[in-house]
VEXDREN-2710 file (C-alpha; in Angstrom, 1 decimal):
% VEXDREN-2710
k/r/px/py/pz
1/MET/90.1/44.0/-26.1
2/LYS/87.7/47.0/-25.8
3/SER/87.3/47.2/-29.5
4/LEU/86.5/43.5/-29.7
5/ILE/83.8/43.9/-27.1
6/GLY/82.4/47.0/-28.9
7/LEU/82.4/45.2/-32.2
8/MET/80.5/42.3/-30.6
9/MET/77.9/44.7/-29.1
10/VAL/77.3/46.4/-32.5
11/ALA/76.9/43.0/-34.2
12/SER/74.4/41.9/-31.5
13/LEU/72.4/45.1/-31.9
14/LEU/72.3/44.7/-35.7
15/THR/71.2/41.1/-35.4
16/LEU/68.4/42.0/-33.0
17/ALA/67.3/44.8/-35.3
18/GLY/67.3/42.4/-38.3
19/CYS/65.1/40.0/-36.4
20/ASN/62.6/42.7/-35.6
21/THR/62.5/43.8/-39.2
22/VAL/62.0/40.3/-40.6
23/LYS/59.2/39.7/-38.0
24/GLY/57.5/43.0/-39.0
25/VAL/57.6/42.0/-42.7
26/GLY/56.1/38.6/-41.8
27/GLN/53.3/40.3/-40.0
28/ASP/52.6/42.7/-42.9
29/LEU/52.5/39.8/-45.3
30/GLN/50.1/37.9/-43.0
31/LYS/47.8/40.9/-42.9
32/ALA/47.9/41.3/-46.6
33/GLY/47.1/37.6/-47.1
34/SER/44.2/37.9/-44.7
35/ALA/42.8/40.9/-46.6
36/ILE/43.1/39.0/-49.9
37/GLU/41.4/35.9/-48.4
38/GLY/38.6/38.0/-47.1
39/ALA/38.1/39.7/-50.5
40/ALA/38.1/36.2/-52.2
41/LYS/35.4/34.9/-49.8
42/LYS/33.1/37.9/-50.5
43/ASN/33.1/37.0/-54.3
END
């Protein structure tokens, strides 16, 4: 029973870490898109 609870806790932590990673990538892409849009407007 303890190993099952431990496994569930590890799976939860990995899921949360994955969500943060995906969110960070989305923010980076959004910033890059904004920079490209700004450069396009200057030309």
